[in-house]
BAFI-3210 file (N, C-alpha, C; in Angstrom, 3 decimals, decimal comma, padded with zeros to 6 digits):
// residues 199
n [1|2|3|4|5|6|7|8|9|10|11|12|13|14|15|16|17|18|19|20|21|22|23|24|25|26|27|28|29|30|31|32|33|34|35|36|37|38|39|40|41|42|43|44|45|46|47|48|49|50|51|52|53|54|55|56|57|58|59|60|61|62|63|64|65|66|67|68|69|70|71|72|73|74|75|76|77|78|79|80|81|82|83|84|85|86|87|88|89|90|91|92|93|94|95|96|97|98|99|100|101|102|103|104|105|106|107|108|109|110|111|112|113|114|115|116|117|118|119|120|121|122|123|124|125|126|127|128|129|130|131|132|133|134|135|136|137|138|139|140|141|142|143|144|145|146|147|148|149|150|151|152|153|154|155|156|157|158|159|160|161|162|163|164|165|166|167|168|169|170|171|172|173|174|175|176|177|178|179|180|181|182|183|184|185|186|187|188|189|190|191|192|193|194|195|196|197|198|199]
n.u [013,132|015,200|016,138|017,107|019,183|020,803|021,202|021,388|023,327|025,595|028,363|029,256|028,698|030,566|032,976|032,521|032,294|034,921|036,209|034,996|035,974|038,692|038,891|036,994|034,656|032,192|030,369|027,075|025,065|021,708|020,294|018,141|014,933|012,651|010,115|010,616|012,138|010,248|008,378|009,937|010,601|008,084|007,502|009,530|008,927|006,606|007,665|009,158|007,122|005,779|007,582|008,955|009,286|012,032|013,301|015,986|016,803|018,981|020,063|019,979|022,857|023,579|020,956|019,927|018,354|017,587|018,295|017,378|016,967|016,524|015,925|015,622|013,270|011,997|010,774|008,323|007,158|005,483|006,354|009,172|009,791|009,033|010,780|013,303|013,193|012,208|013,296|016,015|018,246|018,756|019,490|021,703|023,412|023,798|025,256|027,611|028,569|028,925|027,050|024,365|022,407|021,223|021,184|019,209|020,308|019,630|017,819|018,522|017,906|018,826|018,228|019,115|018,264|018,395|020,876|021,516|023,943|025,288|027,885|028,434|030,235|033,520|033,780|033,937|031,744|031,243|031,788|029,456|027,630|026,037|027,565|030,123|032,821|033,473|031,752|029,760|027,879|026,951|024,385|024,298|021,974|021,028|018,403|018,135|019,794|023,349|026,212|029,720|029,833|027,395|026,502|027,710|028,879|031,883|034,765|037,618|039,836|040,560|040,522|039,032|040,666|042,289|041,995|041,252|039,446|037,305|036,287|032,833|030,994|028,592|026,669|026,025|024,323|022,101|018,603|017,525|018,737|022,116|023,405|025,093|027,443|028,947|031,565|033,437|036,276|037,516|039,844|040,461|038,830|040,772|041,691|040,531|039,266|040,676|043,174|043,426|045,259|046,864|045,507]
n.v [170,831|172,769|171,543|169,076|169,881|171,547|170,260|167,315|167,187|168,160|167,564|167,623|170,301|171,536|170,993|172,439|175,000|175,443|175,355|177,565|179,633|179,473|179,679|181,522|180,832|178,248|175,188|174,234|171,634|170,601|172,127|173,675|172,811|170,908|172,054|174,785|175,489|175,302|177,228|179,576|179,711|180,186|182,680|184,236|184,217|185,716|188,152|188,867|189,304|191,397|193,644|194,439|197,308|197,886|197,262|196,722|196,151|195,121|196,422|194,439|193,238|193,629|193,295|190,798|188,196|188,537|190,384|190,372|192,106|192,493|193,643|193,458|192,038|190,609|192,448|193,114|190,899|187,980|185,276|185,448|186,691|184,749|182,716|183,888|184,209|181,846|179,543|177,118|178,704|181,041|179,759|178,293|180,390|181,524|179,478|179,509|182,041|181,873|182,899|184,057|185,501|186,683|189,194|190,296|191,803|192,320|190,740|189,530|189,389|187,836|187,247|185,644|185,197|182,506|182,974|185,562|188,062|189,575|189,773|188,970|191,082|190,795|191,312|192,553|192,015|193,688|196,549|197,397|197,510|199,106|198,741|197,728|195,556|192,058|190,034|188,897|187,396|185,835|184,018|182,144|181,052|178,790|178,218|176,787|174,121|174,332|174,966|175,291|176,857|178,069|180,119|179,646|180,503|182,146|182,266|183,847|182,099|182,740|185,488|186,974|187,698|189,677|192,324|194,500|196,979|197,346|199,455|199,729|198,506|198,793|196,038|196,219|198,382|200,057|199,964|201,221|203,555|204,067|205,461|205,005|204,099|206,204|208,672|207,274|206,322|203,916|201,369|200,759|197,998|195,200|193,693|190,928|188,962|188,830|188,299|185,899|183,934|185,166|185,150]
n.w [003,995|004,793|007,232|006,291|004,618|006,211|008,664|008,413|006,456|007,608|007,875|005,220|004,620|006,282|004,973|002,665|003,686|004,546|002,057|000,864|002,499|001,884|-000,968|-001,717|-002,911|-003,444|-004,140|-003,563|-003,783|-004,642|-002,778|-003,250|-003,688|-005,865|-005,705|-005,080|-007,315|-009,366|-008,494|-008,519|-011,234|-012,363|-011,192|-012,275|-015,020|-014,888|-014,029|-016,250|-018,085|-016,838|-015,564|-012,331|-010,055|-009,927|-012,239|-014,466|-017,111|-019,822|-022,918|-025,806|-027,434|-030,838|-031,463|-030,771|-029,014|-025,483|-022,548|-019,532|-016,536|-013,002|-009,658|-006,043|-005,822|-003,840|-002,248|-003,297|-004,452|-003,677|-003,965|-004,341|-001,946|-000,008|-000,749|-000,266|002,494|003,670|002,576|002,420|002,313|004,059|006,496|005,689|004,981|007,520|008,733|007,176|007,754|010,420|012,253|014,345|013,228|010,092|007,585|004,899|002,055|-000,729|-003,426|-006,730|-010,231|-013,229|-016,593|-019,411|-022,658|-025,107|-027,616|-026,965|-027,062|-025,199|-022,846|-019,427|-017,587|-016,105|-012,631|-009,233|-006,540|-004,270|-004,541|-005,776|-003,799|-000,961|001,411|003,776|004,782|005,613|006,272|004,445|001,869|-001,278|-002,990|-005,917|-008,131|-010,494|-012,690|-014,965|-016,788|-016,734|-018,636|-019,443|-021,735|-021,771|-020,022|-017,545|-014,300|-013,406|-011,299|-009,786|-008,067|-004,722|-004,991|-003,266|-001,254|-002,147|-001,415|-002,994|-004,769|-007,398|-010,107|-010,571|-013,385|-015,991|-017,253|-019,832|-022,197|-020,282|-019,477|-017,285|-014,744|-013,662|-011,488|-009,351|-010,376|-011,183|-010,738|-009,172|-007,221|-007,332|-008,463|-011,982|-013,596|-014,378|-017,574|-017,521|-019,034|-021,473|-020,572|-019,257|-018,474|-016,650|-014,329]
ca.u [014,355|016,282|016,727|017,870|020,402|021,646|021,509|021,834|024,512|026,483|029,766|029,511|028,729|031,822|033,985|032,240|032,624|036,373|036,529|034,543|036,908|039,982|038,812|036,022|033,485|031,977|029,123|026,174|024,090|020,432|019,785|016,878|014,185|011,840|009,024|011,092|012,541|009,030|007,808|010,784|010,447|006,807|007,609|010,416|008,154|005,694|008,439|009,511|005,916|005,415|008,704|008,726|009,726|013,485|013,759|017,160|017,205|020,073|019,778|020,673|023,848|023,270|019,508|019,677|018,026|017,128|019,027|016,427|017,499|015,682|016,406|014,723|011,970|011,384|010,036|006,973|006,662|005,319|007,174|010,566|009,903|009,005|012,013|014,422|013,065|011,765|014,008|017,182|019,391|019,155|020,187|023,026|024,208|024,173|026,333|028,835|029,037|029,035|026,266|023,015|021,473|021,650|020,370|019,071|020,533|018,664|017,901|018,708|017,518|019,351|017,709|019,650|017,621|019,333|021,272|021,910|025,386|025,879|028,664|028,456|031,629|034,195|033,574|033,750|030,394|031,027|031,668|028,084|026,768|026,221|028,012|031,531|033,063|033,680|030,711|028,730|027,995|025,887|024,030|023,972|021,077|020,664|017,170|018,309|021,101|024,425|027,484|030,733|029,544|025,994|026,148|028,307|029,523|033,301|035,398|039,068|040,044|041,375|040,458|038,396|041,731|043,124|041,801|041,212|038,088|037,311|035,222|031,659|030,668|027,322|026,815|025,517|023,551|020,979|017,337|017,398|019,861|023,174|024,133|026,100|028,691|029,646|032,413|034,086|037,729|038,046|040,753|039,790|038,831|041,727|041,114|040,668|038,793|041,714|044,441|043,013|046,412|047,464|044,649]
ca.v [171,039|173,354|170,595|168,092|170,480|172,175|169,345|166,002|167,340|169,047|167,281|168,136|171,756|171,973|170,979|173,540|176,239|175,577|175,708|178,946|180,528|179,434|180,056|182,589|180,284|176,809|174,726|173,472|171,024|170,102|172,887|174,271|171,637|171,034|172,989|176,154|175,716|175,555|178,504|180,655|179,783|180,849|184,087|184,909|184,445|186,824|189,389|189,210|189,867|192,655|193,893|195,188|198,714|198,042|196,673|197,364|195,311|195,589|196,363|193,317|193,579|193,058|193,052|189,364|187,712|189,485|190,344|190,946|192,219|193,129|193,407|193,748|191,440|190,114|193,526|193,278|189,640|187,021|184,087|185,768|186,969|183,487|181,982|184,528|184,135|180,556|178,414|176,700|179,595|181,825|178,926|177,993|181,616|181,650|178,518|179,968|183,258|181,599|183,977|183,746|186,336|187,155|190,257|190,241|193,092|192,313|189,660|190,070|188,452|187,991|186,266|185,774|184,269|181,929|183,867|186,876|188,219|190,314|189,069|189,547|191,469|190,480|192,348|192,073|192,450|194,609|197,968|197,697|197,465|200,208|198,162|197,390|194,435|190,764|189,079|189,035|186,381|185,772|182,734|182,167|179,914|178,616|177,443|175,964|173,449|175,267|174,456|176,349|177,733|178,522|180,950|179,247|181,561|181,906|183,013|183,746|181,535|183,531|186,932|187,661|188,134|190,687|193,643|195,475|197,376|197,722|200,332|199,048|198,761|198,227|194,818|196,548|199,619|199,775|200,655|202,082|204,427|203,466|206,587|204,568|203,783|207,438|209,376|206,344|206,361|202,555|201,148|200,171|196,548|194,709|192,949|189,524|188,101|188,668|187,984|184,862|183,185|185,908|185,063]
ca.w [003,223|005,577|008,172|005,538|004,086|007,221|009,761|007,971|005,614|008,357|007,580|003,881|004,692|006,888|003,908|001,747|004,394|004,460|000,673|000,665|003,183|001,197|-002,381|-001,943|-003,589|-003,327|-004,758|-002,692|-004,685|-004,128|-001,630|-003,683|-004,139|-007,081|-005,441|-005,213|-008,703|-010,139|-008,071|-009,007|-012,692|-012,632|-010,803|-013,228|-016,243|-014,611|-013,985|-017,631|-018,704|-016,180|-014,653|-011,107|-010,038|-009,972|-013,502|-015,059|-018,227|-020,662|-024,343|-026,425|-028,438|-032,135|-031,561|-030,661|-027,687|-024,468|-021,281|-018,586|-015,185|-011,996|-008,305|-004,914|-006,123|-002,611|-001,599|-003,855|-004,999|-002,585|-004,168|-004,049|-000,510|000,727|-001,035|000,428|003,951|004,203|001,985|003,195|002,131|005,236|007,476|005,139|005,128|008,929|008,981|006,525|008,415|011,855|012,846|014,792|012,478|008,778|007,008|003,449|001,401|-001,823|-004,395|-008,075|-011,284|-014,580|-017,545|-020,767|-023,572|-026,083|-028,694|-026,459|-027,228|-024,077|-021,834|-018,086|-017,439|-014,862|-011,623|-007,863|-006,176|-003,160|-004,911|-006,187|-002,620|000,004|002,678|003,876|005,674|004,965|006,652|003,420|000,823|-002,280|-003,586|-007,347|-008,343|-011,901|-012,838|-016,164|-016,820|-017,053|-019,134|-019,530|-022,871|-021,753|-018,884|-016,268|-013,526|-013,174|-010,217|-009,649|-006,737|-003,814|-005,254|-002,138|-000,344|-002,801|-000,797|-004,084|-005,118|-008,803|-010,570|-011,126|-014,776|-016,440|-018,034|-021,161|-022,173|-019,403|-019,651|-016,115|-014,436|-012,863|-010,918|-008,387|-011,064|-011,537|-009,773|-008,256|-007,249|-007,340|-009,585|-013,147|-013,683|-015,382|-018,695|-017,140|-020,109|-022,489|-019,913|-018,312|-017,973|-015,540|-013,147]
c.u [015,458|016,946|017,576|019,211|021,341|022,060|022,101|023,113|025,574|027,943|030,148|029,600|030,033|032,940|033,784|032,529|034,128|036,805|036,159|035,515|038,241|039,922|037,911|034,762|033,384|030,659|028,345|025,065|022,835|019,924|018,517|016,060|013,296|010,686|009,477|011,531|011,336|008,426|008,628|010,666|009,164|006,900|008,497|009,691|007,188|006,450|008,875|008,320|005,588|006,484|008,312|009,376|011,233|014,096|014,957|017,693|018,272|019,701|020,613|021,661|023,493|021,805|019,173|019,377|017,500|017,936|018,177|017,059|016,516|016,292|015,367|013,319|011,247|010,526|008,601|006,385|006,643|006,238|008,634|010,763|009,948|010,279|013,188|014,389|012,818|012,431|015,187|018,288|019,731|019,914|021,585|023,935|024,680|025,308|027,653|029,421|029,241|028,296|024,899|021,967|022,069|020,676|020,359|019,280|019,569|018,806|017,981|018,451|018,205|018,769|018,309|018,969|018,656|019,618|021,690|023,431|026,056|026,672|028,453|029,913|032,202|034,026|033,728|032,518|030,360|031,024|030,278|027,158|027,042|026,640|029,513|031,676|033,094|032,632|029,519|028,957|026,805|025,630|023,731|023,193|020,691|019,414|017,188|019,650|022,179|025,648|028,462|030,404|028,114|025,640|026,737|029,005|030,980|033,804|036,910|039,343|040,979|041,288|039,769|039,429|042,622|043,087|041,907|039,749|038,100|036,078|034,037|031,428|029,305|027,599|026,319|024,837|022,268|019,753|017,123|018,650|020,857|024,040|025,273|027,432|029,528|030,525|033,049|035,600|038,325|038,979|040,007|039,869|039,840|041,022|041,297|040,295|039,883|043,085|044,222|044,195|047,068|046,682|044,284]
c.v [171,692|172,366|169,569|168,658|170,905|171,201|168,030|166,080|168,193|168,832|167,813|169,655|172,259|171,993|172,152|174,897|176,488|175,982|177,155|179,936|180,607|180,045|181,251|182,122|178,791|176,479|173,920|172,916|170,592|170,874|173,661|173,155|171,953|172,014|174,424|176,454|176,039|176,908|179,689|180,818|180,506|182,345|184,872|185,189|185,614|188,153|189,815|189,853|191,245|192,999|194,735|196,562|198,912|197,369|197,451|196,503|195,962|195,433|195,256|193,808|192,895|192,735|191,567|189,007|188,805|189,280|191,113|190,976|192,905|192,868|193,851|193,204|191,005|191,177|193,651|191,995|188,572|185,814|184,356|186,050|185,667|182,685|182,570|184,302|182,734|179,351|178,036|177,749|180,450|181,004|178,552|179,207|181,788|180,697|179,019|181,187|183,074|182,658|183,471|184,507|186,668|188,227|190,106|191,639|193,249|191,023|190,286|188,978|188,829|186,886|186,578|184,733|183,702|182,908|185,246|186,995|188,893|189,388|189,756|189,833|191,006|191,649|191,723|192,762|193,656|196,091|198,369|197,871|198,641|199,700|197,929|196,229|193,125|189,727|189,217|187,945|186,468|184,317|182,964|180,896|179,877|177,745|176,575|175,251|174,403|174,493|175,622|177,342|178,253|179,227|180,554|180,432|181,184|182,790|182,903|183,309|182,418|185,029|187,697|188,164|189,218|192,029|194,751|195,727|197,943|198,547|199,520|199,461|198,167|196,984|195,001|197,897|199,365|200,569|201,623|202,922|203,703|204,555|206,144|204,217|205,021|207,928|208,450|206,490|204,961|202,376|200,501|198,647|196,091|193,880|191,455|188,605|187,823|188,371|186,881|184,114|183,870|185,749|183,623]
c.w [004,054|006,527|007,446|005,100|005,201|008,318|009,274|007,156|006,295|007,995|006,203|003,898|005,302|005,852|002,958|002,388|004,335|003,061|000,379|001,302|002,453|-000,202|-002,646|-002,634|-003,306|-004,013|-003,730|-003,576|-003,921|-002,913|-001,974|-004,308|-005,340|-006,898|-005,669|-006,635|-009,572|-009,789|-008,586|-010,518|-013,063|-012,327|-011,766|-014,536|-016,060|-014,587|-015,384|-018,331|-018,142|-015,140|-013,445|-011,156|-010,150|-011,194|-014,044|-016,195|-019,084|-022,128|-024,982|-027,472|-029,751|-032,324|-031,540|-029,216|-026,778|-023,201|-020,279|-017,202|-014,256|-010,630|-007,286|-005,181|-004,853|-001,935|-002,106|-004,425|-003,906|-002,739|-003,831|-002,561|000,294|000,484|-000,256|001,935|004,486|003,557|002,885|003,219|003,347|006,278|006,991|005,281|006,566|009,285|008,402|007,225|009,911|012,657|013,288|013,989|011,119|008,305|005,493|002,876|000,222|-002,614|-005,779|-009,097|-012,584|-015,445|-018,908|-021,643|-024,540|-027,220|-028,244|-026,465|-026,039|-023,163|-020,486|-017,754|-016,102|-013,888|-010,243|-007,299|-005,249|-003,541|-005,399|-004,979|-001,680|001,381|002,617|004,851|004,910|005,338|005,704|002,377|-000,116|-002,646|-005,061|-007,647|-009,811|-011,981|-014,084|-016,079|-017,335|-017,527|-019,219|-020,633|-022,867|-020,446|-017,550|-015,607|-013,277|-012,036|-010,353|-008,222|-005,924|-004,005|-004,130|-001,131|-000,963|-002,083|-001,844|-004,442|-006,530|-009,168|-011,104|-012,577|-015,077|-017,272|-019,462|-021,074|-021,401|-019,781|-018,500|-015,911|-013,537|-012,245|-010,005|-009,052|-011,361|-010,387|-008,737|-008,355|-007,080|-008,537|-010,758|-013,115|-014,735|-016,450|-018,459|-018,291|-021,141|-021,897|-018,877|-017,708|-016,780|-014,240|-012,808]
res [v|p|k|d|v|v|t|s|s|s|r|l|l|e|k|q|i|t|e|y|q|d|l|g|t|t|v|i|r|q|c|v|d|a|h|w|l|a|e|l|s|r|a|i|e|e|d|i|r|s|p|g|p|f|y|h|g|y|k|s|e|g|d|r|g|r|f|h|g|n|l|r|l|w|e|h|d|r|t|f|r|e|f|c|l|a|s|a|l|p|q|i|a|a|r|f|l|a|s|q|k|v|n|l|l|y|d|q|l|f|v|k|e|p|g|t|l|n|r|t|r|w|h|n|d|q|p|y|w|p|i|r|g|w|q|v|l|s|f|w|i|a|l|d|p|v|r|h|d|s|g|a|l|e|f|i|a|g|s|h|r|w|d|r|w|f|q|p|e|a|f|g|d|t|v|g|q|d|e|y|m|a|n|s|d|y|e|p|m|p|d|i|q|n|q|r|a|d|y]
***
């Protein structure tokens, strides 16, 4: 899979790299094969049954559905570790960053069951991370079909060039602790959801 995606699709990746640099986001289709989708689905079901040590699930609004969250799964789960290190993604990241080496900061899991009312709030990622600089990227991988009204991820094109850092916010009442969100001097996150026309 890595060779097919990274080598045979080189021309396509170049277009996506340019789009990523211009817009701050792009879509890479078919880079996670059926084997990995099945393995990840199985591992996620296991994590829901028995969450790992970094579980940070969110309390469901209105007592409907479930919003399960976890991170750093690769550190204790073999499937997530193999996916993070041996799938096509590290090589793709190296291409996008024009680097001979990539470092894994962490992996993160969000599971919203049907009927869950919690919205994932608008945010920029980097204030949540203990790093600085621009040679960093994230992969968002959906294991279920995604529509605009069923969990699709949204971006503001070009916002990676704003050079603005927004106060991290919890995505709901958390089960775990979120100390890193306290005492920040970042600017408040604007009300993008209700002022979409401005962005």
